[in-house]
Backbone bond lengths (Angstrom), bond angles and torsions (degrees), N, CA, C in turn:
res aa  C-N    CA-C-N  psi(-1)  N-CA   C-N-CA  omega(-1)  CA-C   N-CA-C  phi
1 H - - - 1.455 - - 1.523 109.70 -
2 I 1.322 116.05 162.16 1.461 122.88 173.55 1.522 107.07 -121.77
3 E 1.348 115.86 117.63 1.460 119.67 -173.90 1.531 108.27 53.97
4 D 1.337 117.95 -122.40 1.467 119.64 -179.62 1.526 112.44 -100.85
5 Y 1.352 116.43 12.11 1.465 119.98 179.89 1.523 109.77 -97.96
6 N 1.329 116.38 127.06 1.458 121.74 179.33 1.524 110.49 -99.21
7 F 1.321 116.02 137.23 1.457 120.21 176.35 1.521 110.56 -63.04
8 R 1.350 115.16 154.94 1.460 120.25 -179.21 1.527 112.62 -83.17
9 H 1.332 116.31 -43.86 1.459 120.39 -160.93 1.523 112.09 -124.02
10 L 1.327 114.94 152.72 1.460 121.37 178.01 1.522 111.98 -55.94
11 F 1.342 117.50 -30.74 1.462 121.28 -175.74 1.529 113.29 -86.91
12 D 1.334 118.20 4.96 1.462 120.93 -174.62 1.526 114.48 -96.31
13 G 1.315 118.12 -33.32 1.458 121.54 -168.60 1.520 113.54 -59.35
14 Y 1.326 116.44 145.75 1.462 121.10 -179.81 1.527 110.05 -68.80
15 A 1.329 114.94 137.79 1.457 121.72 -167.13 1.528 112.55 -72.53
16 T 1.323 114.88 139.09 1.459 123.06 173.30 1.524 108.79 -121.26
17 L 1.325 116.05 133.19 1.462 121.45 175.28 1.523 109.44 -91.35
18 V 1.317 116.14 138.10 1.461 121.90 175.43 1.524 107.82 -122.84
19 K 1.322 116.48 130.90 1.462 121.71 -177.71 1.525 109.72 -118.21
20 L 1.335 115.95 131.40 1.459 122.46 174.35 1.523 107.79 -121.28
21 H 1.337 116.56 126.78 1.464 121.07 -175.12 1.527 109.41 -135.09
22 F 1.331 115.55 125.29 1.459 120.62 178.28 1.529 109.60 -97.80
23 E 1.331 116.20 128.72 1.465 120.89 -178.53 1.526 109.69 -150.70
24 D 1.342 115.66 122.26 1.470 121.79 178.18 1.527 112.09 53.08
25 G 1.326 115.41 42.35 1.456 119.55 177.64 1.512 114.74 77.51
26 R 1.333 117.10 7.04 1.464 120.61 179.61 1.527 110.18 -114.98
27 L 1.305 115.03 151.05 1.457 121.49 174.78 1.522 108.74 -103.44
28 I 1.323 115.54 122.26 1.460 121.46 177.68 1.525 107.83 -110.50
29 A 1.310 116.84 124.97 1.460 121.80 -177.10 1.521 110.46 -121.29
30 G 1.317 115.16 151.39 1.457 120.57 176.43 1.513 110.08 -158.28
31 H 1.308 116.70 163.45 1.463 119.92 176.41 1.520 109.09 -148.96
32 R 1.320 114.73 156.26 1.460 120.28 -178.51 1.524 108.96 -159.61
33 Q 1.304 116.00 142.66 1.456 120.90 178.63 1.529 109.77 -72.77
34 I 1.338 116.72 138.46 1.458 119.96 171.13 1.526 107.77 -74.37
35 E 1.313 116.35 122.26 1.462 120.31 -174.70 1.524 110.60 -89.58
36 S 1.313 114.85 70.14 1.461 121.46 174.53 1.527 109.01 -73.83
37 E 1.327 115.79 164.35 1.464 119.21 176.23 1.529 110.35 -63.01
38 A 1.332 116.28 -35.87 1.465 120.17 178.99 1.526 110.90 -63.05
39 Y 1.328 116.44 -43.89 1.467 120.64 -179.98 1.525 111.04 -66.36
40 K 1.335 117.00 -45.92 1.465 120.17 -177.92 1.526 111.24 -64.89
41 A 1.340 116.87 -38.24 1.466 120.00 179.16 1.527 111.02 -67.44
42 A 1.336 116.73 -40.53 1.466 120.14 178.86 1.525 110.98 -65.75
43 K 1.320 116.01 -39.54 1.462 120.28 179.81 1.527 110.99 -66.33
44 K 1.330 116.46 -39.44 1.462 120.86 -178.47 1.526 111.82 -72.95
45 N 1.336 116.37 -44.07 1.465 120.86 -173.76 1.524 113.82 -95.45
46 K 1.351 115.55 -6.46 1.467 121.88 178.77 1.532 112.18 59.66
47 K 1.334 114.90 36.46 1.460 120.99 176.36 1.524 108.80 -163.36
48 I 1.319 116.44 164.08 1.462 121.46 176.66 1.522 109.17 -70.42
49 C 1.327 116.90 130.40 1.463 121.27 -176.80 1.528 113.15 -117.43
50 F 1.333 117.43 -12.80 1.461 121.77 179.92 1.525 109.25 -126.13
51 R 1.322 115.90 159.36 1.461 121.28 178.02 1.526 109.64 -76.15
52 E 1.333 115.68 116.71 1.454 121.43 176.44 1.530 108.80 -95.99
53 F 1.327 117.36 -169.15 1.465 120.28 -176.93 1.528 111.38 -58.40
54 S 1.335 116.88 -48.88 1.467 119.71 -179.55 1.519 112.65 -119.86
55 E 1.311 117.30 2.14 1.460 121.25 -174.41 1.527 111.24 -110.32
56 V 1.325 115.05 141.18 1.460 122.21 175.26 1.525 107.59 -128.13
57 P 1.333 118.88 134.66 1.469 119.64 178.45 1.526 111.55 -57.25
58 K 1.312 116.12 142.64 1.464 120.64 177.08 1.529 109.31 -75.85
59 H 1.320 115.87 130.94 1.459 120.44 -176.92 1.527 110.20 -97.76
60 E 1.324 115.20 139.50 1.458 120.00 -177.81 1.521 112.21 -74.02
61 N 1.336 116.79 -28.72 1.461 120.37 -179.81 1.530 109.06 -157.09
62 F 1.322 115.32 178.12 1.463 120.23 -175.86 1.524 111.47 -65.43
63 M 1.323 117.80 -38.22 1.458 120.34 -179.04 1.530 111.14 -65.30
64 A 1.320 115.94 -34.58 1.461 119.32 176.42 1.524 110.39 -65.55
65 Y 1.341 115.89 -36.79 1.466 120.59 177.13 1.526 110.56 -64.65
66 V 1.334 117.08 -43.73 1.465 121.18 178.42 1.526 110.27 -62.12
67 G 1.328 116.13 -41.51 1.461 119.73 178.03 1.513 112.17 -62.74
68 D 1.332 115.94 -36.90 1.457 119.87 178.62 1.523 110.96 -66.87
69 L 1.336 117.07 -36.40 1.459 120.09 178.28 1.524 111.15 -64.30
70 S 1.324 117.07 -39.11 1.466 119.69 178.32 1.527 110.56 -65.66
71 K 1.327 116.67 -35.90 1.465 120.16 176.80 1.526 111.12 -69.53
72 L 1.337 115.79 -30.36 1.458 119.67 178.67 1.525 110.67 -64.78
73 L 1.331 116.77 -40.40 1.463 120.72 -178.93 1.524 111.37 -63.91
74 S 1.326 117.00 -32.56 1.465 120.39 178.43 1.523 112.18 -87.39
75 G 1.329 116.14 -13.19 1.456 120.80 -179.02 1.514 114.26 90.29
76 S 1.334 117.64 -5.02 1.465 119.62 -174.82 1.524 112.82 -70.79
77 S 1.344 117.84 -20.91 1.466 119.47 179.39 1.526 112.45 -91.05
78 L 1.345 117.17 -5.23 1.460 120.29 178.72 1.524 110.23 -76.66
79 T 1.304 116.26 150.56 1.456 120.88 -177.51 1.526 112.25 -69.49
80 D 1.321 115.39 153.79 1.466 121.38 167.97 1.532 109.23 -116.04
81 N 1.328 115.26 24.41 1.462 122.71 -178.34 1.532 109.50 -71.71
82 A 1.324 116.65 96.96 1.474 122.40 -171.95 1.524 110.75 -81.50
83 N 1.329 115.98 74.26 1.470 120.69 -172.71 1.524 113.78 -109.13
84 T 1.342 117.42 17.13 1.465 119.12 -174.24 1.520 113.79 -103.46
85 G 1.329 118.03 -40.32 1.456 118.65 -176.30 1.513 112.64 -164.85
86 V 1.330 114.86 165.41 1.465 122.88 177.24 1.523 107.57 -128.27
87 V 1.333 117.28 129.07 1.462 120.93 179.10 1.522 109.65 -128.31
88 K 1.326 115.38 147.32 1.461 121.68 173.46 1.519 107.78 -106.24
89 L 1.320 116.43 116.42 1.454 121.19 -178.86 1.525 110.54 -71.91
90 G 1.321 115.95 165.03 1.455 120.61 -178.16 1.512 113.76 -62.02
91 D 1.344 117.49 -22.13 1.466 120.77 179.09 1.524 112.56 -92.34
92 G 1.335 117.34 3.62 1.461 121.08 176.14 1.511 115.19 99.74
93 R 1.324 117.91 -15.10 1.463 119.20 178.45 1.529 110.06 -67.61
94 V 1.327 115.71 145.46 1.460 121.09 -179.54 1.527 107.99 -113.54
95 V 1.331 115.69 126.68 1.458 121.63 -174.00 1.527 109.64 -125.71
96 C 1.323 116.02 132.96 1.463 122.30 173.11 1.524 107.95 -96.83
97 L 1.333 116.13 143.01 1.460 120.40 -170.30 1.517 112.34 -132.43
98 T 1.327 114.39 157.58 1.450 123.02 164.94 1.522 106.69 -143.75
99 E 1.329 118.39 -166.51 1.466 119.21 -173.59 1.522 113.37 -84.01
100 T 1.323 118.44 -12.95 1.459 119.80 172.56 1.522 108.40 -88.56
101 Q 1.328 116.40 139.58 1.460 119.10 -179.00 1.525 111.52 -64.50
102 K 1.337 117.07 -33.20 1.465 119.77 179.27 1.526 111.59 -68.01
103 G 1.334 117.04 -16.62 1.455 121.45 178.62 1.511 112.91 -88.53
104 S 1.337 116.95 36.52 1.468 122.54 173.69 1.523 106.48 -105.36
105 L 1.325 117.05 107.17 1.461 121.93 -171.94 1.521 110.67 -121.18
106 V 1.333 115.89 134.18 1.461 122.03 179.43 1.522 108.96 -88.13
107 I 1.330 116.09 134.57 1.466 120.03 178.69 1.525 109.98 -127.39
108 D 1.321 115.30 157.91 1.464 122.20 173.87 1.527 107.18 -86.61
109 P 1.340 119.11 116.65 1.465 119.89 -175.48 1.526 113.43 -68.60
110 N 1.322 117.52 -15.98 1.465 120.14 179.92 1.526 111.71 -87.11
111 S 1.332 116.27 -51.32 1.467 120.00 -178.45 1.522 112.85 -91.65
112 L 1.346 117.42 -14.59 1.463 125.08 -174.48 1.531 112.35 67.40
113 E 1.319 116.89 14.70 1.465 120.95 178.15 1.527 110.30 -69.05
114 T 1.318 116.18 140.55 1.462 121.34 173.53 1.519 108.69 -79.96
115 L 1.339 117.14 118.22 1.460 121.75 -174.46 1.525 112.87 -90.93
116 G 1.309 117.17 -20.85 1.461 119.74 179.45 1.513 111.56 141.32
117 R 1.302 115.26 -179.52 1.460 121.17 -177.55 1.528 110.66 -76.72
118 F 1.320 115.85 140.82 1.460 121.42 172.09 1.523 106.46 -81.41
119 E 1.312 116.64 109.00 1.463 121.67 -175.54 1.527 109.75 -92.51
120 Y 1.328 116.13 116.77 1.461 120.03 175.62 1.527 108.16 -74.13
121 S 1.329 116.53 129.81 1.464 120.93 -172.65 1.524 113.35 -91.77
122 D 1.333 117.47 -0.08 1.459 120.37 -179.57 1.526 110.12 -88.36
123 S 1.313 115.47 179.80 1.471 121.01 -179.19 1.527 111.36 -114.25
124 L 1.341 117.07 29.17 1.460 120.06 -176.88 1.519 112.20 -72.32
125 G 1.327 117.09 -25.77 1.459 120.28 176.06 1.518 112.70 68.18
126 G 1.325 114.86 -157.00 1.453 120.60 -176.62 1.516 111.05 88.02
127 L 1.324 115.44 162.95 1.460 121.01 -177.57 1.519 113.10 -108.81
128 I 1.338 116.97 -25.59 1.459 120.21 -172.37 1.522 110.76 -130.16
129 H 1.317 114.87 162.90 1.458 122.12 173.74 1.521 108.08 -151.94
130 S 1.318 116.54 174.12 1.456 119.36 177.42 1.524 109.42 -63.58
131 A 1.320 115.86 135.95 1.467 119.76 -178.64 1.520 112.17 -67.93
132 H 1.342 116.58 -24.61 1.463 120.66 -176.71 1.524 110.06 -122.93
133 P 1.332 117.35 90.54 1.464 119.83 175.25 1.525 110.34 -71.38
134 I 1.317 114.88 168.78 1.462 121.02 173.09 1.527 106.86 -100.81
135 V 1.330 116.46 117.99 1.463 121.26 -173.77 1.522 109.68 -122.71
136 T 1.333 115.90 127.08 1.459 122.65 173.96 1.527 107.99 -128.16
137 D 1.319 116.24 179.86 1.466 119.68 176.39 1.521 111.59 -64.57
138 A 1.339 116.73 -21.14 1.463 120.52 -173.55 1.522 114.03 -101.45
139 E 1.348 118.38 -21.18 1.461 118.29 -174.05 1.523 111.82 -164.18
140 F 1.325 113.21 164.02 1.466 124.29 175.22 1.524 105.53 -125.02
141 L 1.332 117.17 118.20 1.461 121.93 -179.30 1.522 109.52 -115.05
142 T 1.324 116.61 136.51 1.457 119.01 175.10 1.521 110.07 -151.91
143 L 1.332 115.30 172.90 1.460 122.62 179.03 1.521 109.38 -115.66
144 L 1.334 116.01 138.38 1.460 122.41 175.75 1.526 108.33 -114.58
145 P 1.329 118.55 103.25 1.468 119.95 177.59 1.526 111.02 -64.78
146 D 1.315 115.90 138.21 1.464 122.80 176.96 1.526 107.36 -103.22
147 L 1.333 116.44 108.47 1.460 120.93 -175.72 1.523 112.55 -81.17
148 L 1.335 117.80 -19.73 1.462 121.22 -177.73 1.524 111.84 -87.31
149 K 1.320 116.00 -45.21 1.461 121.84 176.07 1.519 106.00 -118.70
150 P 1.332 117.94 91.59 1.466 121.68 -165.47 1.527 114.28 -47.78
151 G 1.312 114.10 118.83 1.452 121.21 179.62 1.519 109.84 172.45
152 Y 1.320 115.83 -167.34 1.460 121.56 -176.92 1.527 109.56 -141.77
153 L 1.323 116.32 137.01 1.452 121.06 166.97 1.522 108.08 -93.03
154 V 1.314 116.50 130.80 1.461 122.05 173.00 1.524 106.36 -97.65
155 V 1.340 116.80 121.05 1.466 119.79 -172.63 1.525 110.79 -127.58
156 R 1.330 114.15 155.33 1.464 122.30 179.04 1.525 109.20 -127.59
157 M 1.325 116.54 142.44 1.459 122.20 174.28 1.524 108.49 -128.64
158 E 1.319 116.92 129.96 1.458 121.56 -178.76 1.526 110.66 -86.47
159 P 1.330 117.88 153.82 1.468 120.80 177.35 1.525 111.29 -58.44
160 G 1.331 115.78 143.22 1.454 120.74 177.77 1.509 114.44 86.14
161 T 1.335 117.03 -1.50 1.463 120.33 178.86 1.526 109.42 -125.53
162 N 1.326 114.98 166.53 1.467 121.93 172.85 1.527 110.33 -116.06
163 E 1.327 115.88 15.13 1.459 120.70 -174.68 1.523 111.15 -102.96
164 R 1.321 115.43 121.17 1.456 121.20 174.66 1.526 108.88 -89.87
165 K 1.316 115.97 135.40 1.458 121.12 178.40 1.522 109.24 -117.38
166 V 1.314 115.73 141.02 1.461 121.08 -175.48 1.523 110.36 -76.23
167 I 1.330 115.52 126.78 1.463 121.26 170.94 1.520 109.18 -84.07
168 G 1.339 115.98 -44.55 1.456 120.87 -179.46 1.513 110.41 -177.73
169 R 1.316 115.19 179.23 1.463 121.48 -179.32 1.524 109.70 -127.56
170 V 1.334 114.41 141.88 1.460 121.93 173.70 1.521 107.63 -114.80
171 N 1.320 117.09 123.61 1.457 121.13 174.03 1.522 109.24 -88.58
172 C 1.329 116.21 139.80 1.459 119.67 179.04 1.523 109.93 -64.86
173 S 1.315 115.46 142.34 1.457 120.07 -179.35 1.522 111.77 -75.40
174 C 1.329 116.54 -36.00 1.466 121.51 -177.78 1.519 108.41 -150.77
175 G 1.323 115.42 174.40 1.456 119.98 171.67 1.511 113.99 92.52
176 P 1.342 116.33 157.73 1.462 122.07 -176.84 1.517 113.96 -80.88
177 A 1.333 117.66 -10.58 1.463 121.73 -176.77 1.523 108.11 -157.31
178 P 1.325 117.66 162.21 1.466 118.67 176.98 1.519 111.47 -66.77
179 G 1.322 116.06 151.87 1.451 120.42 175.08 1.522 110.57 -72.67
180 W 1.315 115.34 153.12 1.464 121.45 178.26 1.529 109.25 -61.33
181 V 1.329 116.57 132.68 1.466 121.10 176.99 1.527 109.08 -124.44
182 H 1.320 116.07 84.53 1.462 121.15 176.70 1.527 110.00 -71.24
183 S 1.335 116.02 -33.69 1.460 121.63 176.78 1.519 108.13 -153.14
184 F 1.327 116.43 172.89 1.465 120.98 -179.20 1.526 108.40 -158.44
185 P 1.344 117.50 155.85 1.464 120.09 -178.64 1.530 112.46 -98.39
186 V 1.329 114.80 152.72 1.460 122.66 178.25 1.525 108.51 -137.25
187 T 1.330 116.59 139.15 1.461 121.70 173.11 1.528 108.67 -111.99
188 Q 1.308 116.77 -171.76 1.462 120.43 -177.81 1.526 111.93 -60.35
189 H 1.331 116.77 -38.56 1.462 120.01 -173.81 1.526 114.16 -116.19
190 Y 1.341 117.95 -8.74 1.460 119.56 -170.76 1.527 112.29 -135.30
191 V 1.330 114.37 150.56 1.463 122.75 168.99 1.521 107.03 -108.66
192 V 1.325 116.70 128.46 1.461 121.45 178.44 1.528 108.03 -102.54
193 V 1.325 115.85 120.03 1.466 121.58 -178.43 1.527 108.49 -103.24
194 P 1.332 118.02 111.07 1.470 120.29 -179.87 1.525 110.89 -82.76
195 E 1.316 116.01 136.35 1.470 121.41 176.55 1.526 108.16 -119.31
196 M 1.326 115.60 93.69 1.466 121.14 178.96 1.522 110.45 -79.45
197 P 1.332 117.61 152.58 1.468 119.36 171.63 1.533 112.56 -75.78
198 L 1.331 117.77 -2.52 1.463 121.54 169.64 1.524 106.20 -83.61
199 R 1.334 115.74 99.95 1.461 120.87 -166.85 1.527 111.87 -111.67
200 Y 1.334 114.79 151.76 1.456 119.87 174.90 1.526 109.06 -58.10
201 C 1.337 116.22 144.71 1.462 120.71 -175.69 1.527 109.54 -135.23
202 A 1.333 116.30 110.63 1.467 120.68 -179.02 1.523 111.26 -62.64
203 Q 1.328 117.04 -36.77 1.466 120.81 -179.37 1.526 111.22 -62.03
204 N 1.331 116.70 -44.19 1.463 119.72 178.64 1.524 111.43 -69.34
205 L 1.324 116.57 -31.94 1.461 120.47 178.82 1.524 111.01 -64.04
206 L 1.333 116.73 -31.20 1.460 121.34 -177.67 1.525 113.24 -83.20
207 R 1.314 117.45 -12.98 1.462 120.31 -176.51 1.527 111.33 -67.84
208 A 1.324 114.94 147.43 1.463 120.27 177.94 1.525 111.80 -80.09
209 E 1.342 116.73 -24.10 1.459 121.18 178.45 1.528 108.41 -123.80
210 P 1.325 117.47 146.63 1.470 119.77 -174.64 1.521 113.05 -73.30
211 T 1.322 115.60 150.61 1.454 122.90 169.56 1.530 107.52 -94.62
212 P 1.328 119.03 169.63 1.473 119.78 178.64 1.526 113.69 -58.47
213 L 1.349 117.06 -23.50 1.464 119.95 178.78 1.527 111.79 -105.34
214 Y 1.328 116.95 8.32 1.460 122.93 173.75 1.529 111.21 58.22
215 K 1.330 118.70 -117.48 1.472 120.99 -174.87 1.526 112.50 -86.59
216 F 1.315 116.94 10.33 1.463 120.65 -172.48 1.527 111.00 -124.70
217 Q 1.340 114.60 172.39 1.458 121.53 174.84 1.528 108.20 -146.34
218 W 1.324 115.29 143.67 1.465 121.21 -176.91 1.522 109.11 -90.70
219 H 1.337 116.29 122.53 1.464 122.34 -179.00 1.529 109.16 -124.87
220 P 1.325 118.48 74.26 1.472 119.50 -177.09 1.523 112.93 -61.87
221 Q 1.344 116.96 -27.23 1.466 119.54 179.96 1.529 111.95 -68.82
222 S 1.331 116.88 -17.69 1.468 120.06 179.71 1.525 112.31 -83.18
223 K 1.331 116.23 -7.59 1.462 123.02 175.99 1.534 111.54 68.22
224 A 1.326 115.64 -177.99 1.465 121.94 -177.49 1.523 109.06 -132.16
225 F 1.331 115.34 146.41 1.460 119.87 -174.77 1.530 110.55 -142.95
226 L 1.322 114.54 155.53 1.458 122.59 166.71 1.527 107.12 -121.11
227 H 1.324 115.76 125.19 1.456 121.51 179.65 1.528 108.37 -107.72
228 V 1.312 117.08 133.49 1.463 121.88 -177.56 1.522 109.07 -112.22
229 M 1.335 115.94 120.36 1.461 121.81 -178.96 1.521 110.36 -113.69
230 C 1.313 116.26 136.15 1.458 121.72 175.01 1.527 109.14 -73.54
231 K 1.326 117.48 125.68 1.460 120.98 -178.53 1.524 111.78 -66.01
232 A 1.319 117.70 -31.52 1.463 121.13 -175.95 1.526 112.15 -76.82
233 S 1.339 116.98 -42.60 1.464 120.27 -174.03 1.523 113.98 -101.01
234 G 1.334 117.27 -21.47 1.455 120.47 -175.54 1.512 113.70 78.77
235 K 1.321 117.11 7.32 1.460 120.70 -179.28 1.530 110.47 -88.84
236 V 1.333 115.87 142.37 1.463 121.17 173.94 1.520 107.41 -79.79
237 V 1.323 116.43 113.39 1.463 119.96 -175.26 1.525 111.88 -85.44
238 T 1.334 116.85 -24.85 1.460 119.73 175.47 1.522 109.61 -164.51
239 S 1.322 115.77 151.69 1.464 123.28 171.71 1.519 106.87 -129.08
240 V 1.317 116.24 123.52 1.460 121.28 -172.05 1.519 109.88 -118.49
241 E 1.330 116.73 127.42 1.462 119.35 172.09 1.520 108.88 -74.43
242 V 1.331 115.77 133.86 1.461 121.64 -178.63 1.523 108.57 -127.37
243 P 1.332 118.31 165.58 1.472 119.65 175.47 1.525 110.93 -58.22
244 L 1.327 116.35 151.80 1.460 120.81 178.16 1.526 109.69 -53.84
245 F 1.331 116.28 140.01 1.458 118.85 -177.97 1.522 110.41 -147.61
246 V 1.333 114.48 155.58 1.461 122.98 172.33 1.520 106.87 -132.54
247 T 1.314 116.42 120.48 1.459 119.99 179.27 1.516 110.07 -145.35
248 F 1.313 115.54 148.59 1.457 121.37 170.85 1.528 110.08 -95.17
249 H 1.340 115.14 -47.00 1.462 118.90 -167.56 1.523 113.14 -127.09
250 F 1.315 114.73 127.26 1.457 121.44 165.63 1.525 107.54 -85.62
251 I 1.324 115.66 138.60 1.456 121.25 -169.75 1.523 112.05 -101.93
252 N 1.327 115.87 -38.33 1.461 120.04 -174.61 1.523 108.44 -161.18
253 A 1.323 116.41 158.10 1.462 121.13 174.16 1.519 108.67 -154.74
254 Y 1.318 115.75 144.13 1.461 119.60 179.85 1.523 109.61 -156.83
255 E 1.329 114.98 164.93 1.460 122.10 -179.47 1.526 109.91 -104.07
256 E 1.325 115.80 144.03 1.457 121.42 170.82 1.523 108.62 -107.73
257 E 1.330 116.36 139.01 1.462 121.39 -175.77 1.518 110.77 -122.04
258 D 1.337 115.12 157.04 1.460 119.29 173.54 1.523 109.10 -86.84
259 E 1.306 116.76 -175.72 1.468 120.74 -175.26 1.527 112.89 -67.08
260 D 1.339 116.47 -15.86 1.464 120.45 177.97 1.528 112.62 -96.03
261 G 1.337 116.82 5.22 1.457 120.69 178.03 1.509 114.88 83.73
262 R 1.330 117.63 10.42 1.462 120.84 178.19 1.529 110.03 -87.49
263 V 1.334 115.68 137.62 1.464 120.40 -179.67 1.523 109.22 -69.57
264 T 1.318 115.75 123.96 1.467 120.70 -179.47 1.521 112.55 -107.02
265 S 1.324 117.00 -23.14 1.467 119.63 179.83 1.518 109.98 -162.80
266 I 1.323 114.86 161.30 1.466 122.64 175.45 1.519 107.71 -121.83
267 I 1.313 116.34 129.55 1.459 122.48 178.11 1.529 107.82 -107.14
268 A 1.325 116.91 123.94 1.467 122.04 177.49 1.523 108.79 -123.20
269 D 1.323 116.67 123.31 1.466 122.21 179.96 1.526 109.80 -99.95
270 C 1.323 115.90 138.13 1.462 119.93 175.77 1.522 109.12 -147.74
271 C 1.313 115.85 165.59 1.465 122.27 172.75 1.525 106.58 -95.44
272 E 1.336 117.11 107.49 1.464 121.81 -170.70 1.526 109.82 -112.87
273 H 1.333 116.18 137.76 1.460 121.98 -170.81 1.526 113.18 -101.73
274 H 1.336 117.39 38.29 1.466 122.43 175.80 1.533 111.69 54.84
275 A 1.339 116.06 36.12 1.469 121.85 179.69 1.530 111.92 55.32
276 D 1.322 116.05 31.72 1.466 122.01 -178.45 1.529 108.96 -103.55
277 T 1.327 116.58 105.92 1.464 120.86 -176.49 1.524 113.11 -74.44
278 S 1.330 117.89 -9.01 1.467 119.50 -178.32 1.526 112.10 -65.29
279 I 1.341 117.61 -14.09 1.460 120.16 177.67 1.525 110.88 -57.34
280 L 1.339 117.28 -33.84 1.466 120.04 -179.59 1.527 111.28 -62.26
281 D 1.318 116.72 -48.50 1.457 119.57 -177.56 1.525 111.86 -75.30
282 Q 1.337 116.63 -26.23 1.461 119.48 178.13 1.524 112.00 -68.72
283 L 1.323 117.20 -15.36 1.462 120.65 178.68 1.528 112.46 -87.19
284 R 1.333 116.13 12.93 1.466 118.40 169.35 1.527 108.81 -62.01
285 L 1.304 116.30 144.40 1.462 120.39 -175.57 1.521 112.48 -62.86
286 K 1.325 117.12 -34.21 1.473 118.37 -179.28 1.528 110.72 -64.90
287 N 1.338 116.92 -32.30 1.464 119.71 177.09 1.520 111.36 -71.10
288 L 1.323 116.04 -41.11 1.457 120.14 -177.86 1.527 111.88 -70.97
289 R 1.327 116.79 -29.23 1.466 120.54 -178.16 1.523 112.80 -85.57
290 F 1.328 116.49 -19.45 1.461 120.16 -177.08 1.524 108.64 -93.02
291 F 1.318 115.82 90.27 1.460 120.67 -175.98 1.523 109.75 -87.25
292 K 1.331 116.00 119.64 1.461 121.18 -178.96 1.525 112.09 -107.69
293 G 1.321 116.35 9.30 1.454 118.88 -179.26 1.509 113.46 84.80
294 E 1.337 116.55 8.51 1.455 120.10 178.17 1.523 109.23 -142.92
295 D 1.312 115.38 155.33 1.459 121.51 -179.07 1.524 109.12 -77.58
296 V 1.341 116.92 116.65 1.460 120.41 -177.39 1.525 111.83 -94.94
297 L 1.322 117.63 -5.39 1.458 120.29 -177.75 1.525 110.68 -82.39
298 P 1.329 117.35 146.14 1.474 119.94 177.47 1.526 110.68 -60.16
299 D 1.323 115.34 149.23 1.458 119.84 179.36 1.526 110.78 -64.57
300 A 1.308 115.22 152.50 1.460 121.93 174.83 1.518 108.18 -126.47
301 R 1.320 114.54 163.21 1.465 119.02 179.42 1.519 109.73 -137.19
């Protein structure tokens, strides 16, 4: 909360790092706030100053609202509140992430100090990326949704650099905007790009108050797809229509081969909510805090 104002949604709160360290049979714990620009501005001004997942700063007048819209187009009014994940890059740097690209912050894993913004040195642009990249000792893979020409760039970044390079592009099969990509699966040879009918919505992004689907809109008529891209060539080898789905997190992915070592199928596991978009609104903090002795969240499979 800020002063006497409570955040609405689980995805809004300012990020806190928690460290657990085992040494000589002892557990050493610590925590520290990530000092994002959004957090520092809220602390200084005692109010929300950047657009969070479900929160929009209160405007004093209409001209202030117009000014905020112009900042939205440039991305400067979007939050850098890195409250989604922590990754260790192949070169040892530790980065906290959220779905806005500006919300990529480097931290010291020992002191938990916020060292500054992770500045991407390429010219790929865009405002958002997948909140959960795939990170190994050898590479950093992520998706950049294209809101103007609906599709996704699949990009790779090597250890020791800040430059993302394009592997390939996936064009959306249907719909007015790309589907939300909170996470995505990767196998040894392929990147799987999920296209949910829960799609980014510019109209909802511009609203001063949230809708039940926040920055998104449900387009079941646009169908759902999984696109499979070869990591080596960047070519889309297949696009498959699948049943409508809503998921936050892919859990695992792997390839199945025949006796000659040829890939015959790709298995991708995720936690799927029966295409029920109400899971987003059910994650409001008031719902999570009001325990009635029963599970109020939609079922998942």
